[in-house]
C-alpha positions, 0 to 999 in steps of 0.5 A: 328897839324891841318890837312889842306885840300884844296878843289877846288870844286868851281874852278873845277865846270863846266859851263854845264847847272845847276850844284849843289855841296854840300860843307858842311852840319851839323845839323845847316848849309848847303853850296851849290855851284851852277854853271849855264851856260849862259841862264840856269835856276835853276827851281822854288823851295822852300827852307826849311830854310831861305837862303843867296845867294852870287854871286862869278862869273857872273850875275844872275836874282833871281826871288822871287814872280815873281820879278827879282833881278839882282845880279852880282859878289860879291853881296849877297842877303837873302831870306826867306824859303817857298817862291817859287823862281828860277834863270836864268844866264845872264852870266856863273855864280857861286854862293853859297847858305848858309842855 
């Protein structure tokens, strides 16, 4: 029988400035759950892998090469590795990064 384990990490992740939780990682894939309180910023950084962002809740502005891309609940966006980017929350927001 398969052992089922329900994980409430995303549900319980607070809107307290910037919160990053690793949900899973193996040799080919990493999944991060990120929460940002309204007005909070995920500071400029680069990803070492191509990545996919999926907004679960709220609204964010994703800045890449100084161009803002506004994303809301249930929208998604892919971005390339080694490009400086940062995120600002327009509302309390939660999103996933898959890379």
